[in-house]
C-alpha positions as a printed Julia matrix, in Angstrom:
255×3 Matrix{Float64}:
  96.68  125.65  80.89
  93.48  126.97  82.51
  94.53  130.57  81.76
  95.27  129.69  78.14
  91.9   127.92  77.8
  90.06  130.96  79.24
  91.96  133.25  76.88
  91.15  131.01  73.91
  87.52  131.01  74.91
  87.37  134.81  75.13
  89.03  135.18  71.73
  86.75  132.57  70.24
  83.6   134.16  71.63
  84.68  137.55  70.3
  85.04  136.13  66.8
  81.84  134.14  67.09
  79.85  137.2   68.05
  81.37  139.14  65.18
  80.52  136.4   62.73
  77.03  136.17  64.19
  76.38  139.71  62.97
  76.68  138.59  59.37
  73.58  139.33  57.29
  70.92  136.7   57.5
  69.97  134.6   54.56
  67.27  135.94  52.28
  63.68  135.55  53.44
  63.0   133.09  50.64
  65.58  130.6   51.96
  65.19  126.91  51.23
  64.51  124.26  53.91
  68.18  123.22  53.72
  69.3   126.81  54.28
  66.93  127.13  57.23
  68.43  123.99  58.84
  71.94  125.32  58.21
  70.97  128.64  59.78
  69.46  126.87  62.82
  72.6   124.75  63.32
  74.76  127.85  63.05
  72.77  129.6   65.81
  72.95  126.41  67.91
  76.72  126.45  67.59
  76.87  130.06  68.73
  74.8   129.28  71.81
  76.9   126.22  72.72
  80.19  128.07  72.29
  78.92  130.86  74.52
  78.43  128.2   77.21
  81.94  126.85  76.68
  80.67  123.57  75.21
  83.27  123.53  72.47
  82.93  119.93  71.29
  79.16  120.24  70.9
  79.56  123.64  69.22
  82.07  122.15  66.77
  79.59  119.46  65.75
  76.84  122.07  65.23
  79.04  124.33  63.08
  80.19  121.38  60.98
  76.61  120.3   60.4
  75.75  123.83  59.32
  78.68  123.92  56.89
  77.79  120.47  55.52
  74.3   121.74  54.7
  75.39  125.06  53.2
  79.14  125.75  52.86
  79.96  129.3   53.94
  82.87  131.28  55.35
  81.07  132.21  58.58
  80.51  128.59  59.61
  84.1   127.63  58.73
  85.56  130.54  60.64
  83.61  129.38  63.68
  84.86  125.84  63.1
  88.47  127.09  63.1
  87.88  129.2   66.21
  86.31  126.27  68.05
  89.2   123.98  67.09
  91.61  126.55  68.53
  89.65  126.57  71.79
  89.96  122.77  71.92
  93.75  122.96  71.45
  93.57  121.37  68.01
  95.82  123.94  66.39
  96.87  121.94  63.33
  93.24  121.45  62.28
  92.44  125.09  63.0
  95.39  126.15  60.85
  94.26  123.94  57.97
  90.72  125.32  58.19
  91.87  128.96  58.24
  94.05  128.34  55.2
  91.18  126.7   53.34
  88.95  129.72  54.0
  91.49  132.09  52.47
  92.14  129.73  49.56
  88.42  129.38  48.78
  87.47  132.94  49.66
  85.57  133.5   46.41
  83.61  130.25  46.51
  82.76  130.74  50.19
  81.86  134.42  49.63
  84.24  135.59  52.34
  83.26  139.12  53.31
  86.07  141.72  53.35
  85.48  142.55  57.02
  86.04  138.88  57.98
  89.33  138.41  56.13
  91.43  140.15  58.83
  89.85  137.88  61.45
  90.75  134.79  59.46
  94.33  136.0   58.96
  94.67  136.82  62.66
  93.41  133.38  63.63
  95.81  131.74  61.17
  98.8   133.6   62.65
  97.72  132.75  66.2
  97.38  128.99  65.7
 100.46  128.77  63.45
 102.57  130.03  66.36
 101.26  127.2   68.56
 101.76  124.36  66.09
 104.88  122.23  66.66
 107.11  121.43  63.7
 109.21  118.29  64.19
 111.48  116.13  62.08
 110.51  112.49  62.54
 113.1   109.76  61.91
 111.36  106.42  61.34
 113.19  103.09  61.32
 112.75  101.16  59.14
 112.13  103.99  56.64
 109.26  102.18  54.91
 107.32  101.59  58.13
 103.71  102.71  58.49
 103.22  105.22  61.31
 100.01  106.24  63.05
  99.63  109.1   65.5
  96.6   109.12  67.78
  94.87  106.6   65.53
  95.41  108.44  62.22
  98.17  108.12  59.58
 101.12  110.39  60.27
 101.35  113.13  57.62
 104.96  114.0   56.84
 106.61  115.82  53.95
 109.43  114.16  51.93
 111.99  115.45  54.44
 110.13  113.82  57.33
 108.84  117.07  58.83
 105.43  116.96  60.51
 103.13  119.4   62.28
 101.62  118.36  65.59
  99.78  119.92  68.47
 101.64  120.27  71.76
 100.72  117.67  74.35
 100.53  113.89  74.64
 100.6   111.74  71.5
 100.6   107.99  70.89
 102.63  106.72  67.9
 102.36  103.2   66.46
 105.04  101.89  64.07
 104.37   98.82  61.88
 106.66   97.1   59.36
 107.03   93.54  58.0
 109.68   91.61  59.89
 109.62   94.08  62.8
 107.77   94.2   66.09
 104.79   96.56  66.15
 105.96   99.34  68.45
 103.93  101.89  70.43
 105.59  105.09  71.62
 103.9   107.66  73.87
 105.43  111.14  74.0
 104.54  114.43  75.65
 105.57  117.07  73.09
 106.34  120.72  73.72
 107.88  123.67  71.88
 111.37  122.44  72.86
 110.97  119.25  70.8
 112.37  119.49  67.27
 113.18  115.86  66.49
 111.49  112.55  67.19
 112.88  109.04  66.63
 110.48  106.14  66.13
 112.14  102.72  65.87
 110.5    99.32  65.41
 113.03   96.58  66.32
 113.43   93.53  64.13
 111.42   90.49  65.15
 113.91   87.87  66.43
 114.09   84.6   64.5
 113.72   81.65  66.88
 115.21   78.31  65.75
 114.67   74.97  67.53
 116.65   71.72  67.31
 114.7    68.87  65.65
 113.48   66.25  68.11
 115.23   62.84  68.07
 112.96   60.22  66.52
 112.21   57.04  68.55
 114.55   54.16  67.81
 111.85   52.23  66.0
 111.55   55.13  63.52
 115.28   55.36  62.79
 116.08   54.81  59.12
 119.23   52.84  59.8
 117.35   50.31  61.94
 114.83   49.47  59.24
 117.55   49.46  56.63
 119.48   46.84  58.62
 116.43   44.73  59.31
 115.22   45.07  55.76
 118.66   44.14  54.49
 118.71   41.06  56.72
 115.31   39.99  55.48
 116.46   40.5   51.93
 119.57   38.4   52.51
 117.52   35.64  54.12
 115.05   35.65  51.27
 117.93   35.47  48.81
 119.46   32.43  50.56
 116.13   30.65  50.67
 115.61   31.43  47.04
 118.98   29.96  46.21
 118.27   26.78  48.19
 114.92   26.28  46.58
 116.23   27.01  43.13
 119.23   24.66  43.35
 117.62   21.7   45.19
 117.39   18.66  42.83
 113.95   17.28  42.32
 115.12   13.59  42.38
 117.26   13.39  45.48
 117.06    9.73  46.64
 115.91    8.9   50.14
 118.45    8.07  52.78
 119.43    4.4   52.84
 119.56    2.47  56.11
 122.92    1.4   57.47
 124.35   -1.73  55.86
 124.17   -3.64  59.12
 120.37   -3.45  59.09
 119.82   -4.62  55.57
 117.63   -7.72  55.53
 116.32   -7.14  59.06
 112.93   -5.85  60.1
 112.99   -3.33  62.91
 109.56   -3.05  64.59
 108.45    0.48  65.33
 105.65    1.43  67.72
 103.32    4.06  66.23
 100.67    5.78  68.26
  97.62    7.52  66.9
């Protein structure tokens, strides 16, 4: 890995120095062009020191100020040095596609084509089988880009995949990919459905208990209603026994 990084650095520096020989902007350059020029030179200095991440930021700032083929070629070269081959490949392709707009100089075209061939050989091409098929997949925090057949391009090395789908567990898969990998399966298992038995209600909440009690109360009320409704209003008082007729029986009453 260290040998490959040193080789990438030497190749990158060679291209950077070549690009640095491009003619300077006209003397009557605008303030924006001057800032772009300064950022470009900053990127060259940082790349010469092997500070690839900082150099990448400087070249991108230069290109954002004034889009040009030289800055983008240095961006692609720096991405290659960082091992980000897919991005370097995309950048090299965009330079060739927009050669006219970017004013790509004839002497730089072979360098762009050489860089494109170099990084294309390092990019991994895999077929990814995702289950369920409609799941959303992220790789290293970004949406996974796949063609209709499920083929994707990835850099060699460690990647973290996250699979999300309704009704399935969110699944994280970490894989170390190399040139020997041609197929990758990413499966999110279904979320299990957990059912619980309903709790038994206390006896005082049971429907049948209150139905029975309520029914009893209803029956009682009905009987009382019948008694009250059928009781004659003129029922005579009870008569004393015949043996006591004509006699006075004293009764003691206390207050």
